[in-house]
N, CA and C atoms as an extended XYZ file, in Angstrom:
174
Properties=species:S:1:pos:R:3:atomname:S:1:resname:S:1:resid:I:1 pbc="F F F"
N       143.938       -2.678      153.587 N   UNK     1
C       143.479       -2.047      154.800 CA  UNK     1
C       142.254       -1.207      154.431 C   UNK     1
N       141.204       -1.338      155.190 N   UNK     2
C       140.029       -0.530      154.914 CA  UNK     2
C       139.826        0.467      156.037 C   UNK     2
N       139.151        1.558      155.697 N   UNK     3
C       138.854        2.564      156.698 CA  UNK     3
C       137.400        2.956      156.576 C   UNK     3
N       136.852        3.486      157.633 N   UNK     4
C       135.471        3.930      157.608 CA  UNK     4
C       135.445        5.429      157.379 C   UNK     4
N       134.389        5.890      156.718 N   UNK     5
C       134.262        7.323      156.496 CA  UNK     5
C       133.910        8.000      157.800 C   UNK     5
N       134.372        9.209      157.961 N   UNK     6
C       134.184        9.981      159.187 CA  UNK     6
C       132.844       10.696      159.169 C   UNK     6
N       131.752        9.908      159.042 N   UNK     7
C       130.435       10.530      158.964 CA  UNK     7
C       129.555       10.112      160.123 C   UNK     7
N       128.598       10.934      160.385 N   UNK     8
C       127.600       10.669      161.406 CA  UNK     8
C       126.265       11.170      160.866 C   UNK     8
N       125.250       10.319      160.889 N   UNK     9
C       123.945       10.729      160.395 CA  UNK     9
C       123.242       11.520      161.489 C   UNK     9
N       122.749       12.677      161.123 N   UNK    10
C       122.044       13.508      162.084 CA  UNK    10
C       120.657       12.942      162.339 C   UNK    10
N       119.993       13.448      163.347 N   UNK    11
C       118.661       12.975      163.688 CA  UNK    11
C       117.707       13.110      162.513 C   UNK    11
N       117.842       14.196      161.747 N   UNK    12
C       116.967       14.428      160.608 CA  UNK    12
C       117.352       13.550      159.431 C   UNK    12
N       118.582       13.077      159.408 N   UNK    13
C       119.034       12.147      158.386 CA  UNK    13
C       119.159       12.729      156.986 C   UNK    13
N       118.997       14.024      156.802 N   UNK    14
C       119.041       14.629      155.477 CA  UNK    14
C       120.439       14.569      154.874 C   UNK    14
N       121.431       14.977      155.606 N   UNK    15
C       122.797       14.992      155.103 CA  UNK    15
C       123.723       14.575      156.235 C   UNK    15
N       124.498       13.513      156.038 N   UNK    16
C       125.422       13.104      157.095 CA  UNK    16
C       126.421       14.217      157.398 C   UNK    16
N       126.790       14.332      158.654 N   UNK    17
C       127.777       15.334      159.038 CA  UNK    17
C       129.108       14.649      159.292 C   UNK    17
N       130.155       15.428      159.255 N   UNK    18
C       131.493       14.917      159.510 CA  UNK    18
C       131.707       14.828      161.016 C   UNK    18
N       132.346       13.773      161.469 N   UNK    19
C       132.628       13.630      162.898 CA  UNK    19
C       133.910       14.345      163.299 C   UNK    19
N       134.660       14.862      162.315 N   UNK    20
C       135.939       15.507      162.577 CA  UNK    20
C       135.828       17.028      162.549 C   UNK    20
N       135.081       17.554      161.599 N   UNK    21
C       134.952       18.999      161.444 CA  UNK    21
C       133.471       19.383      161.392 C   UNK    21
N       133.164       20.660      161.436 N   UNK    22
C       131.772       21.093      161.533 CA  UNK    22
C       131.006       21.158      160.204 C   UNK    22
N       131.471       20.477      159.191 N   UNK    23
C       130.844       20.574      157.875 CA  UNK    23
C       130.047       19.326      157.520 C   UNK    23
N       129.070       19.507      156.649 N   UNK    24
C       128.329       18.365      156.116 CA  UNK    24
C       129.281       17.519      155.275 C   UNK    24
N       129.082       16.222      155.268 N   UNK    25
C       129.955       15.333      154.511 CA  UNK    25
C       129.919       15.679      153.021 C   UNK    25
N       128.763       16.085      152.518 N   UNK    26
C       128.634       16.419      151.095 CA  UNK    26
C       129.416       17.680      150.714 C   UNK    26
N       129.808       18.492      151.680 N   UNK    27
C       130.569       19.711      151.410 CA  UNK    27
C       132.073       19.431      151.257 C   UNK    27
N       132.506       18.235      151.537 N   UNK    28
C       133.915       17.871      151.436 CA  UNK    28
C       134.290       17.567      149.986 C   UNK    28
N       135.477       18.016      149.590 N   UNK    29
C       136.023       17.598      148.307 CA  UNK    29
C       136.788       16.293      148.557 C   UNK    29
N       137.393       15.747      147.521 N   UNK    30
C       138.092       14.458      147.658 CA  UNK    30
C       139.192       14.516      148.719 C   UNK    30
N       139.966       15.593      148.741 N   UNK    31
C       141.032       15.724      149.729 CA  UNK    31
C       140.462       15.862      151.139 C   UNK    31
N       139.393       16.623      151.287 N   UNK    32
C       138.749       16.782      152.591 CA  UNK    32
C       138.210       15.463      153.130 C   UNK    32
N       137.591       14.652      152.263 N   UNK    33
C       137.084       13.333      152.692 CA  UNK    33
C       138.230       12.445      153.152 C   UNK    33
N       139.310       12.454      152.398 N   UNK    34
C       140.470       11.625      152.753 CA  UNK    34
C       141.098       12.100      154.063 C   UNK    34
N       141.257       13.413      154.200 N   UNK    35
C       141.855       14.002      155.397 CA  UNK    35
C       141.013       13.683      156.636 C   UNK    35
N       139.701       13.925      156.565 N   UNK    36
C       138.844       13.704      157.735 CA  UNK    36
C       138.705       12.221      158.076 C   UNK    36
N       138.676       11.366      157.042 N   UNK    37
C       138.616        9.931      157.295 CA  UNK    37
C       139.887        9.455      157.999 C   UNK    37
N       141.047        9.902      157.530 N   UNK    38
C       142.319        9.530      158.174 CA  UNK    38
C       142.388       10.083      159.594 C   UNK    38
N       141.929       11.320      159.789 N   UNK    39
C       141.938       11.937      161.116 CA  UNK    39
C       141.095       11.115      162.088 C   UNK    39
N       139.934       10.672      161.629 N   UNK    40
C       139.048        9.866      162.465 CA  UNK    40
C       139.664        8.499      162.761 C   UNK    40
N       140.227        7.863      161.726 N   UNK    41
C       140.805        6.522      161.877 CA  UNK    41
C       141.915        6.461      162.916 C   UNK    41
N       142.760        7.481      162.955 N   UNK    42
C       143.888        7.459      163.892 CA  UNK    42
C       143.655        8.314      165.131 C   UNK    42
N       142.455        8.896      165.194 N   UNK    43
C       142.040        9.689      166.350 CA  UNK    43
C       142.969       10.869      166.635 C   UNK    43
N       143.376       11.550      165.562 N   UNK    44
C       144.187       12.746      165.711 CA  UNK    44
C       143.298       13.943      166.000 C   UNK    44
N       143.889       14.949      166.541 N   UNK    45
C       143.201       16.215      166.752 CA  UNK    45
C       143.960       17.248      165.926 C   UNK    45
N       143.367       17.651      164.811 N   UNK    46
C       144.032       18.633      163.961 CA  UNK    46
C       142.969       19.527      163.322 C   UNK    46
N       143.411       20.645      162.794 N   UNK    47
C       142.464       21.615      162.266 CA  UNK    47
C       141.890       21.175      160.928 C   UNK    47
N       140.814       21.792      160.566 N   UNK    48
C       140.078       21.489      159.351 CA  UNK    48
C       140.811       22.028      158.129 C   UNK    48
N       140.733       21.300      156.996 N   UNK    49
C       141.309       21.782      155.750 CA  UNK    49
C       140.236       22.066      154.699 C   UNK    49
N       138.984       22.045      155.096 N   UNK    50
C       137.888       22.264      154.155 CA  UNK    50
C       138.031       23.627      153.482 C   UNK    50
N       137.800       23.699      152.173 N   UNK    51
C       137.950       24.955      151.436 CA  UNK    51
C       137.118       26.102      152.022 C   UNK    51
N       136.000       25.814      152.628 N   UNK    52
C       135.144       26.861      153.179 CA  UNK    52
C       135.854       27.646      154.273 C   UNK    52
N       136.826       27.035      154.948 N   UNK    53
C       137.528       27.708      156.044 CA  UNK    53
C       138.910       28.206      155.660 C   UNK    53
N       139.322       27.941      154.427 N   UNK    54
C       140.648       28.369      153.986 CA  UNK    54
C       140.564       29.771      153.416 C   UNK    54
N       141.276       30.741      153.993 N   UNK    55
C       141.244       32.108      153.480 CA  UNK    55
C       141.774       32.169      152.042 C   UNK    55
N       141.175       32.989      151.182 N   UNK    56
C       141.663       33.122      149.807 CA  UNK    56
C       143.136       33.537      149.774 C   UNK    56
N       143.884       32.956      148.875 N   UNK    57
C       145.291       33.286      148.727 CA  UNK    57
C       146.213       32.564      149.679 C   UNK    57
N       145.679       31.622      150.451 N   UNK    58
C       146.539       30.887      151.397 CA  UNK    58
C       147.202       29.706      150.745 C   UNK    58
């Protein structure tokens, strides 16, 4: 089974953005890429797990 990455190229084309969360695709770690790709594939609505939004100590 193959899946597509949850990316969208912006008009400027410098860095693709994520279609699931408000972060650039390059800012995702391996888990974030997998999470956002799965979220996009099944069209779920769930919160972001990107480290930038995770409070320290959580």
